[in-house]
NUTIFI-259976 format. One record per atom (N, C-alpha, C): x, y, z; residue number from 1; residue in one letter. Coordinates in nm, 3 decimals, decimal comma, m for minus. Layout:
// NUTIFI-259976
((X; Y; Z); NUM; 'a')
...
END
This chain:
// NUTIFI-259976
((m1,271; m1,488; 3,799); 1; 'x')
((m1,334; m1,604; 3,719); 1; 'x')
((m1,316; m1,500; 3,571); 1; 'x')
((m1,371; m1,401; 3,509); 2; 'x')
((m1,348; m1,371; 3,402); 2; 'x')
((m1,171; m1,362; 3,319); 2; 'x')
((m1,117; m1,317; 3,457); 3; 'x')
((m1,047; m1,289; 3,328); 3; 'x')
((m0,916; m1,467; 3,346); 3; 'x')
((m0,934; m1,573; 3,417); 4; 'x')
((m0,921; m1,718; 3,417); 4; 'x')
((m0,941; m1,739; 3,219); 4; 'x')
((m1,116; m1,708; 3,251); 5; 'x')
((m1,133; m1,717; 3,137); 5; 'x')
((m1,120; m1,677; 3,013); 5; 'x')
((m1,084; m1,586; 3,006); 6; 'x')
((m1,029; m1,482; 2,911); 6; 'x')
((m0,837; m1,570; 2,848); 6; 'x')
((m0,828; m1,564; 2,940); 7; 'x')
((m0,717; m1,650; 2,951); 7; 'x')
((m0,710; m1,796; 2,833); 7; 'x')
((m0,774; m1,887; 2,953); 8; 'x')
((m0,758; m1,997; 2,894); 8; 'x')
((m0,875; m2,045; 2,778); 8; 'x')
((m0,905; m1,959; 2,718); 9; 'x')
((m1,041; m1,923; 2,628); 9; 'x')
((m0,973; m1,890; 2,472); 9; 'x')
((m0,839; m1,820; 2,573); 10; 'x')
((m0,733; m1,754; 2,409); 10; 'x')
((m0,634; m1,814; 2,362); 10; 'x')
((m0,580; m1,842; 2,491); 11; 'x')
((m0,466; m1,890; 2,503); 11; 'x')
((m0,398; m2,040; 2,350); 11; 'x')
((m0,507; m2,097; 2,394); 12; 'x')
((m0,506; m2,182; 2,305); 12; 'x')
((m0,517; m2,188; 2,121); 12; 'x')
((m0,595; m2,030; 2,119); 13; 'x')
((m0,612; m2,020; 1,959); 13; 'x')
((m0,468; m1,929; 1,888); 13; 'x')
((m0,441; m1,844; 2,065); 14; 'x')
((m0,322; m1,754; 2,007); 14; 'x')
((m0,224; m1,859; 1,970); 14; 'x')
((m0,199; m2,005; 1,993); 15; 'x')
((m0,077; m2,058; 1,991); 15; 'x')
((m0,078; m2,141; 1,853); 15; 'x')
((m0,219; m2,170; 1,785); 16; 'x')
((m0,245; m2,175; 1,709); 16; 'x')
((m0,265; m2,111; 1,568); 16; 'x')
((m0,249; m2,004; 1,610); 17; 'x')
((m0,312; m1,882; 1,486); 17; 'x')
((m0,112; m1,811; 1,510); 17; 'x')
((m0,034; m1,859; 1,573); 18; 'x')
((0,045; m1,790; 1,545); 18; 'x')
((0,173; m1,884; 1,548); 18; 'x')
((0,108; m2,042; 1,540); 19; 'x')
((0,230; m2,105; 1,426); 19; 'x')
((0,301; m2,084; 1,319); 19; 'x')
((0,359; m2,132; 1,265); 20; 'x')
((0,416; m2,080; 1,159); 20; 'x')
((0,409; m2,198; 1,136); 20; 'x')
((0,348; m2,238; 0,963); 21; 'x')
((0,332; m2,295; 0,887); 21; 'x')
((0,371; m2,291; 0,728); 21; 'x')
((0,416; m2,408; 0,677); 22; 'x')
((0,562; m2,437; 0,539); 22; 'x')
((0,419; m2,387; 0,453); 22; 'x')
((0,451; m2,296; 0,448); 23; 'x')
((0,398; m2,224; 0,332); 23; 'x')
((0,369; m2,049; 0,316); 23; 'x')
((0,368; m1,998; 0,204); 24; 'x')
((0,421; m1,876; 0,184); 24; 'x')
((0,297; m1,811; 0,218); 24; 'x')
((0,266; m1,668; 0,286); 25; 'x')
((0,234; m1,537; 0,311); 25; 'x')
((0,090; m1,525; 0,240); 25; 'x')
((m0,001; m1,511; 0,228); 26; 'x')
((m0,103; m1,473; 0,169); 26; 'x')
((m0,244; m1,433; 0,248); 26; 'x')
((m0,282; m1,361; 0,138); 27; 'x')
((m0,413; m1,243; 0,156); 27; 'x')
((m0,525; m1,248; 0,124); 27; 'x')
((m0,709; m1,242; 0,144); 28; 'x')
((m0,707; m1,228; 0,059); 28; 'x')
((m0,853; m1,087; 0,094); 28; 'x')
((m0,912; m1,065; 0,079); 29; 'x')
((m0,966; m0,923; 0,111); 29; 'x')
((m1,121; m0,945; m0,004); 29; 'x')
((m1,136; m0,985; m0,032); 30; 'x')
((m1,253; m1,043; m0,078); 30; 'x')
((m1,334; m1,083; 0,006); 30; 'x')
((m1,462; m1,025; 0,021); 31; 'x')
((m1,583; m1,052; 0,192); 31; 'x')
((m1,670; m1,223; 0,083); 31; 'x')
((m1,657; m1,295; 0,134); 32; 'x')
((m1,707; m1,397; 0,133); 32; 'x')
((m1,619; m1,491; 0,002); 32; 'x')
((m1,524; m1,475; m0,031); 33; 'x')
((m1,455; m1,564; m0,120); 33; 'x')
((m1,345; m1,677; m0,054); 33; 'x')
((m1,329; m1,622; 0,041); 34; 'x')
((m1,303; m1,733; 0,121); 34; 'x')
((m1,318; m1,847; 0,096); 34; 'x')
((m1,473; m1,841; 0,214); 35; 'x')
((m1,545; m1,928; 0,294); 35; 'x')
((m1,654; m2,022; 0,206); 35; 'x')
((m1,617; m1,997; 0,074); 36; 'x')
((m1,699; m2,095; 0,012); 36; 'x')
((m1,570; m2,259; m0,048); 36; 'x')
((m1,478; m2,186; m0,040); 37; 'x')
((m1,359; m2,291; m0,058); 37; 'x')
((m1,349; m2,341; 0,088); 37; 'x')
((m1,357; m2,336; 0,210); 38; 'x')
((m1,428; m2,356; 0,366); 38; 'x')
((m1,460; m2,508; 0,304); 38; 'x')
((m1,606; m2,473; 0,276); 39; 'x')
((m1,729; m2,564; 0,286); 39; 'x')
((m1,696; m2,658; 0,164); 39; 'x')
((m1,605; m2,651; 0,091); 40; 'x')
((m1,580; m2,738; m0,100); 40; 'x')
((m1,560; m2,805; m0,048); 40; 'x')
((m1,467; m2,873; 0,067); 41; 'x')
((m1,391; m2,901; 0,062); 41; 'x')
((m1,436; m3,110; 0,182); 41; 'x')
((m1,447; m3,221; 0,195); 42; 'x')
((m1,462; m3,271; 0,327); 42; 'x')
((m1,550; m3,234; 0,426); 42; 'x')
((m1,654; m3,306; 0,496); 43; 'x')
((m1,747; m3,264; 0,635); 43; 'x')
((m1,640; m3,237; 0,718); 43; 'x')
((m1,589; m3,293; 0,730); 44; 'x')
((m1,425; m3,236; 0,886); 44; 'x')
((m1,355; m3,127; 0,815); 44; 'x')
((m1,302; m3,124; 0,688); 45; 'x')
((m1,251; m3,017; 0,699); 45; 'x')
((m1,317; m2,916; 0,708); 45; 'x')
((m1,450; m2,849; 0,627); 46; 'x')
((m1,531; m2,754; 0,643); 46; 'x')
((m1,604; m2,753; 0,806); 46; 'x')
((m1,638; m2,847; 0,903); 47; 'x')
((m1,677; m2,800; 1,019); 47; 'x')
((m1,510; m2,737; 1,118); 47; 'x')
((m1,448; m2,796; 1,098); 48; 'x')
((m1,305; m2,769; 1,139); 48; 'x')
((m1,272; m2,641; 1,112); 48; 'x')
((m1,292; m2,567; 0,976); 49; 'x')
((m1,229; m2,422; 0,949); 49; 'x')
((m1,390; m2,342; 1,013); 49; 'x')
((m1,510; m2,420; 1,006); 50; 'x')
((m1,590; m2,264; 1,018); 50; 'x')
((m1,639; m2,313; 1,233); 50; 'x')
((m1,604; m2,370; 1,259); 51; 'x')
((m1,630; m2,396; 1,421); 51; 'x')
((m1,565; m2,333; 1,467); 51; 'x')
((m1,375; m2,379; 1,405); 52; 'x')
((m1,256; m2,308; 1,418); 52; 'x')
((m1,243; m2,183; 1,439); 52; 'x')
((m1,281; m2,115; 1,356); 53; 'x')
((m1,310; m1,988; 1,304); 53; 'x')
((m1,364; m1,913; 1,415); 53; 'x')
((m1,501; m1,979; 1,415); 54; 'x')
((m1,598; m1,965; 1,539); 54; 'x')
((m1,544; m1,949; 1,709); 54; 'x')
((m1,489; m2,028; 1,727); 55; 'x')
((m1,411; m1,990; 1,856); 55; 'x')
((m1,284; m1,908; 1,902); 55; 'x')
((m1,186; m1,858; 1,781); 56; 'x')
((m1,081; m1,841; 1,792); 56; 'x')
((m1,113; m1,708; 1,932); 56; 'x')
((m1,255; m1,660; 1,882); 57; 'x')
((m1,272; m1,480; 1,958); 57; 'x')
((m1,372; m1,503; 2,071); 57; 'x')
((m1,413; m1,633; 2,048); 58; 'x')
((m1,585; m1,697; 2,186); 58; 'x')
((m1,562; m1,639; 2,328); 58; 'x')
((m1,405; m1,658; 2,393); 59; 'x')
((m1,367; m1,702; 2,474); 59; 'x')
((m1,416; m1,488; 2,543); 59; 'x')
((m1,333; m1,426; 2,421); 60; 'x')
((m1,288; m1,297; 2,377); 60; 'x')
((m1,465; m1,180; 2,402); 60; 'x')
((m1,546; m1,289; 2,351); 61; 'x')
((m1,682; m1,284; 2,360); 61; 'x')
((m1,729; m1,246; 2,477); 61; 'x')
((m1,794; m1,435; 2,506); 62; 'x')
((m1,774; m1,433; 2,602); 62; 'x')
((m1,786; m1,367; 2,790); 62; 'x')
((m1,658; m1,392; 2,805); 63; 'x')
((m1,632; m1,308; 2,944); 63; 'x')
((m1,587; m1,113; 2,922); 63; 'x')
((m1,527; m1,105; 2,811); 64; 'x')
((m1,449; m0,963; 2,796); 64; 'x')
((m1,621; m0,863; 2,865); 64; 'x')
((m1,717; m0,928; 2,829); 65; 'x')
((m1,831; m0,796; 2,928); 65; 'x')
((m1,860; m0,807; 3,068); 65; 'x')
((m1,864; m0,909; 3,142); 66; 'x')
((m1,853; m0,954; 3,237); 66; 'x')
((m1,715; m0,885; 3,355); 66; 'x')
((m1,624; m0,939; 3,251); 67; 'x')
((m1,464; m0,854; 3,305); 67; 'x')
((m1,454; m0,726; 3,264); 67; 'x')
((m1,535; m0,651; 3,223); 68; 'x')
((m1,529; m0,504; 3,226); 68; 'x')
((m1,626; m0,417; 3,153); 68; 'x')
((m1,724; m0,375; 3,313); 69; 'x')
((m1,854; m0,301; 3,228); 69; 'x')
((m1,916; m0,215; 3,176); 69; 'x')
((m1,767; m0,182; 3,132); 70; 'x')
((m1,779; m0,110; 2,990); 70; 'x')
((m1,810; m0,165; 2,837); 70; 'x')
((m1,759; m0,265; 2,831); 71; 'x')
((m1,757; m0,387; 2,730); 71; 'x')
((m1,913; m0,412; 2,721); 71; 'x')
((m2,024; m0,381; 2,805); 72; 'x')
((m2,090; m0,476; 2,852); 72; 'x')
((m2,233; m0,430; 2,737); 72; 'x')
((m2,220; m0,437; 2,565); 73; 'x')
((m2,292; m0,393; 2,480); 73; 'x')
((m2,301; m0,467; 2,331); 73; 'x')
((m2,351; m0,520; 2,276); 74; 'x')
((m2,361; m0,605; 2,177); 74; 'x')
((m2,228; m0,523; 2,049); 74; 'x')
((m2,275; m0,356; 2,078); 75; 'x')
((m2,211; m0,274; 1,959); 75; 'x')
((m2,047; m0,268; 2,017); 75; 'x')
((m1,963; m0,281; 2,128); 76; 'x')
((m1,848; m0,284; 2,162); 76; 'x')
((m1,814; m0,326; 2,201); 76; 'x')
((m1,857; m0,484; 2,179); 77; 'x')
((m1,851; m0,630; 2,173); 77; 'x')
((m1,815; m0,673; 1,976); 77; 'x')
((m1,887; m0,621; 1,947); 78; 'x')
((m1,888; m0,641; 1,791); 78; 'x')
((m1,731; m0,522; 1,763); 78; 'x')
((m1,722; m0,432; 1,847); 79; 'x')
((m1,588; m0,330; 1,687); 79; 'x')
((m1,509; m0,371; 1,853); 79; 'x')
((m1,472; m0,453; 1,931); 80; 'x')
((m1,338; m0,433; 1,966); 80; 'x')
((m1,316; m0,610; 1,918); 80; 'x')
((m1,402; m0,675; 1,871); 81; 'x')
((m1,390; m0,791; 1,825); 81; 'x')
((m1,341; m0,848; 1,694); 81; 'x')
((m1,374; m0,735; 1,618); 82; 'x')
((m1,370; m0,718; 1,459); 82; 'x')
((m1,202; m0,656; 1,443); 82; 'x')
((m1,193; m0,553; 1,550); 83; 'x')
((m1,041; m0,501; 1,581); 83; 'x')
((m0,908; m0,602; 1,628); 83; 'x')
((m0,997; m0,654; 1,704); 84; 'x')
((m0,914; m0,769; 1,755); 84; 'x')
((m0,833; m0,867; 1,651); 84; 'x')
((m0,934; m0,943; 1,578); 85; 'x')
((m0,921; m0,998; 1,461); 85; 'x')
((m0,835; m0,968; 1,354); 85; 'x')
((m0,917; m0,821; 1,287); 86; 'x')
((m0,784; m0,766; 1,170); 86; 'x')
((m0,621; m0,784; 1,227); 86; 'x')
((m0,663; m0,678; 1,392); 87; 'x')
((m0,523; m0,762; 1,479); 87; 'x')
((m0,430; m0,815; 1,406); 87; 'x')
((m0,526; m1,002; 1,455); 88; 'x')
((m0,466; m1,076; 1,438); 88; 'x')
((m0,403; m1,134; 1,260); 88; 'x')
((m0,504; m1,080; 1,185); 89; 'x')
((m0,496; m1,121; 1,086); 89; 'x')
((m0,394; m1,019; 1,009); 89; 'x')
((m0,417; m0,946; 1,064); 90; 'x')
((m0,243; m0,854; 1,005); 90; 'x')
((m0,115; m0,886; 1,059); 90; 'x')
((m0,165; m0,968; 1,136); 91; 'x')
((m0,035; m0,994; 1,223); 91; 'x')
((0,028; m1,094; 1,197); 91; 'x')
((m0,099; m1,166; 1,179); 92; 'x')
((m0,071; m1,317; 1,038); 92; 'x')
((0,045; m1,303; 0,938); 92; 'x')
((m0,006; m1,191; 0,864); 93; 'x')
((0,065; m1,159; 0,665); 93; 'x')
((0,205; m1,113; 0,767); 93; 'x')
((0,265; m0,958; 0,798); 94; 'x')
((0,330; m0,930; 0,886); 94; 'x')
((0,409; m0,992; 0,880); 94; 'x')
((0,409; m1,068; 1,003); 95; 'x')
((0,492; m1,229; 1,064); 95; 'x')
((0,544; m1,369; 0,953); 95; 'x')
((0,459; m1,339; 0,851); 96; 'x')
((0,478; m1,446; 0,724); 96; 'x')
((0,550; m1,626; 0,789); 96; 'x')
((0,386; m1,587; 0,844); 97; 'x')
((0,415; m1,736; 0,885); 97; 'x')
((0,325; m1,856; 0,817); 97; 'x')
((0,309; m1,813; 0,690); 98; 'x')
((0,229; m1,958; 0,597); 98; 'x')
((0,082; m1,916; 0,606); 98; 'x')
((0,056; m1,833; 0,679); 99; 'x')
((m0,121; m1,854; 0,766); 99; 'x')
((m0,190; m1,758; 0,616); 99; 'x')
((m0,284; m1,806; 0,611); 100; 'x')
((m0,417; m1,711; 0,513); 100; 'x')
((m0,452; m1,590; 0,584); 100; 'x')
((m0,413; m1,483; 0,534); 101; 'x')
((m0,509; m1,375; 0,594); 101; 'x')
((m0,600; m1,299; 0,544); 101; 'x')
((m0,759; m1,348; 0,553); 102; 'x')
((m0,872; m1,321; 0,475); 102; 'x')
((m0,913; m1,261; 0,601); 102; 'x')
((m1,001; m1,178; 0,466); 103; 'x')
((m1,169; m1,067; 0,547); 103; 'x')
((m1,269; m1,232; 0,562); 103; 'x')
((m1,240; m1,287; 0,521); 104; 'x')
((m1,352; m1,418; 0,586); 104; 'x')
((m1,315; m1,448; 0,706); 104; 'x')
((m1,206; m1,481; 0,774); 105; 'x')
((m1,143; m1,471; 0,868); 105; 'x')
((m1,221; m1,395; 0,985); 105; 'x')
((m1,200; m1,252; 0,901); 106; 'x')
((m1,239; m1,146; 1,078); 106; 'x')
((m1,378; m1,143; 1,077); 106; 'x')
((m1,469; m1,182; 0,978); 107; 'x')
((m1,609; m1,193; 0,993); 107; 'x')
((m1,696; m1,338; 1,062); 107; 'x')
((m1,610; m1,418; 1,038); 108; 'x')
((m1,641; m1,579; 1,137); 108; 'x')
((m1,550; m1,533; 1,275); 108; 'x')
((m1,486; m1,517; 1,310); 109; 'x')
((m1,424; m1,494; 1,502); 109; 'x')
((m1,455; m1,368; 1,547); 109; 'x')
((m1,525; m1,277; 1,374); 110; 'x')
((m1,649; m1,179; 1,516); 110; 'x')
((m1,738; m1,197; 1,533); 110; 'x')
((m1,810; m1,324; 1,418); 111; 'x')
((m1,956; m1,349; 1,463); 111; 'x')
((m1,973; m1,460; 1,562); 111; 'x')
((m1,823; m1,523; 1,552); 112; 'x')
((m1,862; m1,614; 1,725); 112; 'x')
((m1,817; m1,537; 1,821); 112; 'x')
((m1,724; m1,419; 1,869); 113; 'x')
((m1,742; m1,359; 2,022); 113; 'x')
((m1,860; m1,281; 1,998); 113; 'x')
((m1,946; m1,223; 1,953); 114; 'x')
((m2,116; m1,183; 1,944); 114; 'x')
((m2,159; m1,296; 2,038); 114; 'x')
((m2,186; m1,419; 1,919); 115; 'x')
((m2,249; m1,554; 1,935); 115; 'x')
((m2,208; m1,609; 2,064); 115; 'x')
((m2,065; m1,580; 2,104); 116; 'x')
((m2,048; m1,554; 2,241); 116; 'x')
((m2,113; m1,495; 2,366); 116; 'x')
((m2,053; m1,380; 2,318); 117; 'x')
((m2,150; m1,292; 2,390); 117; 'x')
((m2,281; m1,334; 2,445); 117; 'x')
((m2,385; m1,330; 2,333); 118; 'x')
((m2,523; m1,317; 2,352); 118; 'x')
((m2,530; m1,469; 2,423); 118; 'x')
((m2,517; m1,555; 2,463); 119; 'x')
((m2,513; m1,677; 2,518); 119; 'x')
((m2,429; m1,655; 2,678); 119; 'x')
((m2,340; m1,522; 2,705); 120; 'x')
((m2,315; m1,508; 2,859); 120; 'x')
((m2,365; m1,330; 2,869); 120; 'x')
((m2,482; m1,308; 2,776); 121; 'x')
((m2,599; m1,189; 2,773); 121; 'x')
((m2,634; m1,217; 2,981); 121; 'x')
((m2,669; m1,286; 2,974); 122; 'x')
((m2,768; m1,269; 3,113); 122; 'x')
((m2,655; m1,272; 3,270); 122; 'x')
((m2,539; m1,286; 3,261); 123; 'x')
((m2,393; m1,296; 3,318); 123; 'x')
((m2,338; m1,134; 3,328); 123; 'x')
((m2,284; m1,099; 3,214); 124; 'x')
((m2,221; m0,958; 3,224); 124; 'x')
((m2,353; m0,905; 3,245); 124; 'x')
((m2,478; m0,876; 3,200); 125; 'x')
((m2,569; m0,771; 3,229); 125; 'x')
((m2,573; m0,779; 3,396); 125; 'x')
((m2,591; m0,886; 3,435); 126; 'x')
((m2,563; m0,871; 3,610); 126; 'x')
((m2,440; m0,789; 3,646); 126; 'x')
((m2,311; m0,838; 3,623); 127; 'x')
((m2,187; m0,802; 3,660); 127; 'x')
((m2,190; m0,668; 3,632); 127; 'x')
((m2,250; m0,617; 3,585); 128; 'x')
((m2,248; m0,470; 3,508); 128; 'x')
((m2,347; m0,393; 3,660); 128; 'x')
((m2,491; m0,444; 3,619); 129; 'x')
((m2,510; m0,339; 3,717); 129; 'x')
((m2,497; m0,427; 3,876); 129; 'x')
((m2,412; m0,490; 3,882); 130; 'x')
((m2,363; m0,551; 4,059); 130; 'x')
((m2,202; m0,487; 4,067); 130; 'x')
((m2,174; m0,348; 4,005); 131; 'x')
((m2,066; m0,334; 4,079); 131; 'x')
((m2,037; m0,242; 4,177); 131; 'x')
((m2,022; m0,224; 4,242); 132; 'x')
((m1,980; m0,107; 4,330); 132; 'x')
((m1,983; 0,059; 4,258); 132; 'x')
((m2,046; 0,148; 4,292); 133; 'x')
((m2,100; 0,263; 4,252); 133; 'x')
((m2,033; 0,326; 4,401); 133; 'x')
((m1,945; 0,323; 4,458); 134; 'x')
((m1,895; 0,360; 4,638); 134; 'x')
((m1,711; 0,422; 4,541); 134; 'x')
((m1,694; 0,490; 4,672); 135; 'x')
((m1,547; 0,566; 4,605); 135; 'x')
((m1,483; 0,405; 4,729); 135; 'x')
((m1,319; 0,455; 4,646); 136; 'x')
((m1,283; 0,352; 4,726); 136; 'x')
((m1,240; 0,313; 4,851); 136; 'x')
((m1,345; 0,413; 4,944); 137; 'x')
((m1,324; 0,404; 5,043); 137; 'x')
((m1,372; 0,242; 5,160); 137; 'x')
((m1,507; 0,255; 5,100); 138; 'x')
((m1,638; 0,140; 5,103); 138; 'x')
((m1,690; 0,135; 4,991); 138; 'x')
((m1,777; m0,049; 5,008); 139; 'x')
((m1,860; m0,009; 4,863); 139; 'x')
((m1,992; 0,045; 4,980); 139; 'x')
((m2,030; 0,079; 5,119); 140; 'x')
((m2,146; 0,129; 5,104); 140; 'x')
((m2,190; 0,213; 5,100); 140; 'x')
((m2,048; 0,336; 5,078); 141; 'x')
((m2,082; 0,438; 5,041); 141; 'x')
((m2,090; 0,510; 4,918); 141; 'x')
((m2,244; 0,538; 4,908); 142; 'x')
((m2,198; 0,586; 4,711); 142; 'x')
((m2,191; 0,794; 4,761); 142; 'x')
((m2,126; 0,781; 4,575); 143; 'x')
((m2,024; 0,862; 4,552); 143; 'x')
((m2,209; 1,004; 4,495); 143; 'x')
((m2,110; 1,123; 4,569); 144; 'x')
((m2,282; 1,221; 4,530); 144; 'x')
((m2,279; 1,224; 4,403); 144; 'x')
((m2,431; 1,290; 4,402); 145; 'x')
((m2,508; 1,275; 4,246); 145; 'x')
((m2,525; 1,408; 4,280); 145; 'x')
((m2,532; 1,516; 4,141); 146; 'x')
((m2,626; 1,628; 4,138); 146; 'x')
((m2,796; 1,581; 4,189); 146; 'x')
((m2,865; 1,622; 4,174); 147; 'x')
((m2,970; 1,642; 4,203); 147; 'x')
((m3,071; 1,751; 4,149); 147; 'x')
((m2,975; 1,866; 4,062); 148; 'x')
((m3,039; 1,931; 4,018); 148; 'x')
((m2,933; 2,039; 3,943); 148; 'x')
((m2,927; 2,055; 3,829); 149; 'x')
((m2,769; 2,105; 3,796); 149; 'x')
((m2,862; 2,230; 3,701); 149; 'x')
((m2,679; 2,289; 3,735); 150; 'x')
((m2,731; 2,469; 3,675); 150; 'x')
((m2,598; 2,489; 3,531); 150; 'x')
((m2,626; 2,563; 3,534); 151; 'x')
((m2,498; 2,625; 3,381); 151; 'x')
((m2,320; 2,674; 3,508); 151; 'x')
((m2,252; 2,751; 3,434); 152; 'x')
((m2,149; 2,777; 3,544); 152; 'x')
((m2,180; 2,898; 3,585); 152; 'x')
((m2,132; 2,891; 3,604); 153; 'x')
((m2,186; 3,062; 3,767); 153; 'x')
((m2,335; 3,020; 3,896); 153; 'x')
((m2,347; 2,868; 3,776); 154; 'x')
((m2,500; 2,854; 3,952); 154; 'x')
((m2,492; 2,759; 4,003); 154; 'x')
((m2,590; 2,749; 4,064); 155; 'x')
((m2,659; 2,623; 4,200); 155; 'x')
((m2,632; 2,539; 4,136); 155; 'x')
((m2,560; 2,407; 4,239); 156; 'x')
((m2,663; 2,262; 4,239); 156; 'x')
((m2,636; 2,247; 4,383); 156; 'x')
((m2,688; 2,136; 4,378); 157; 'x')
((m2,787; 2,062; 4,521); 157; 'x')
((m2,611; 1,903; 4,472); 157; 'x')
((m2,587; 1,885; 4,581); 158; 'x')
((m2,510; 1,709; 4,608); 158; 'x')
((m2,579; 1,651; 4,696); 158; 'x')
((m2,638; 1,555; 4,686); 159; 'x')
((m2,683; 1,496; 4,763); 159; 'x')
((m2,593; 1,293; 4,754); 159; 'x')
((m2,630; 1,242; 4,899); 160; 'x')
((m2,589; 1,129; 4,875); 160; 'x')
((m2,554; 1,025; 5,010); 160; 'x')
((m2,543; 0,938; 5,060); 161; 'x')
((m2,535; 0,882; 5,189); 161; 'x')
((m2,473; 0,822; 5,179); 161; 'x')
((m2,413; 0,771; 5,326); 162; 'x')
((m2,301; 0,721; 5,405); 162; 'x')
((m2,349; 0,682; 5,539); 162; 'x')
((m2,355; 0,513; 5,468); 163; 'x')
((m2,443; 0,444; 5,580); 163; 'x')
((m2,575; 0,487; 5,610); 163; 'x')
((m2,646; 0,503; 5,526); 164; 'x')
((m2,833; 0,534; 5,578); 164; 'x')
((m2,783; 0,742; 5,621); 164; 'x')
((m2,684; 0,778; 5,643); 165; 'x')
((m2,735; 0,870; 5,683); 165; 'x')
((m2,740; 0,987; 5,574); 165; 'x')
((m2,875; 1,059; 5,536); 166; 'x')
((m2,848; 1,129; 5,423); 166; 'x')
((m2,747; 1,301; 5,458); 166; 'x')
((m2,708; 1,340; 5,383); 167; 'x')
((m2,625; 1,513; 5,363); 167; 'x')
((m2,680; 1,566; 5,228); 167; 'x')
((m2,689; 1,675; 5,264); 168; 'x')
((m2,691; 1,757; 5,169); 168; 'x')
((m2,634; 1,881; 5,139); 168; 'x')
((m2,586; 1,936; 5,049); 169; 'x')
((m2,471; 2,044; 5,047); 169; 'x')
((m2,503; 2,142; 4,974); 169; 'x')
((m2,497; 2,257; 4,945); 170; 'x')
((m2,569; 2,388; 4,845); 170; 'x')
((m2,409; 2,423; 4,791); 170; 'x')
((m2,331; 2,403; 4,696); 171; 'x')
((m2,266; 2,475; 4,668); 171; 'x')
((m2,290; 2,648; 4,538); 171; 'x')
((m2,162; 2,675; 4,547); 172; 'x')
((m2,210; 2,826; 4,452); 172; 'x')
((m2,068; 2,743; 4,365); 172; 'x')
((m2,060; 2,745; 4,243); 173; 'x')
((m1,966; 2,694; 4,132); 173; 'x')
((m1,902; 2,869; 4,120); 173; 'x')
((m1,824; 2,834; 4,110); 174; 'x')
((m1,749; 2,995; 4,045); 174; 'x')
((m1,652; 2,967; 3,895); 174; 'x')
((m1,751; 3,097; 3,854); 175; 'x')
((m1,656; 3,156; 3,698); 175; 'x')
((m1,506; 3,112; 3,666); 175; 'x')
((m1,456; 3,208; 3,780); 176; 'x')
((m1,321; 3,156; 3,764); 176; 'x')
((m1,239; 2,981; 3,841); 176; 'x')
((m1,150; 2,973; 3,769); 177; 'x')
((m1,060; 2,864; 3,760); 177; 'x')
((m0,951; 2,951; 3,772); 177; 'x')
END
């Protein structure tokens, strides 16, 4: 389901963002310099600019942590959104497709991803907790875990369960590899 959401929610924006426009390329690297010009126009244009930029990475922020448990943190979503938005803006400039590449686009796109992640948080946290902890054979078999550790050359105990049956093994670590 998350894959469909990522794809369906991102494809229209990718098409729009990379459709050539009849203008030269432009870049604005000053933060919050482009944003006032979005708001200075008529209300419809201002709303389209702000809402559109918030929605560019919204599906990304909403579905990514549901699909990939490793992304289930606001800091990781923020970092991924910044990197993705910088990549989009860089490609727009490099391809010279008549789009303005702006730091403000990066900021607002990223804000949209993080806000969407906040909306979906109750599901991505649950998704991360429901992931199977077992090996590839059966979801009911848990991976062994160290219950007491020691340094190189020491002993450790590994315990786990195989469908309710407890097992315990003593292992000696070997200093030689």
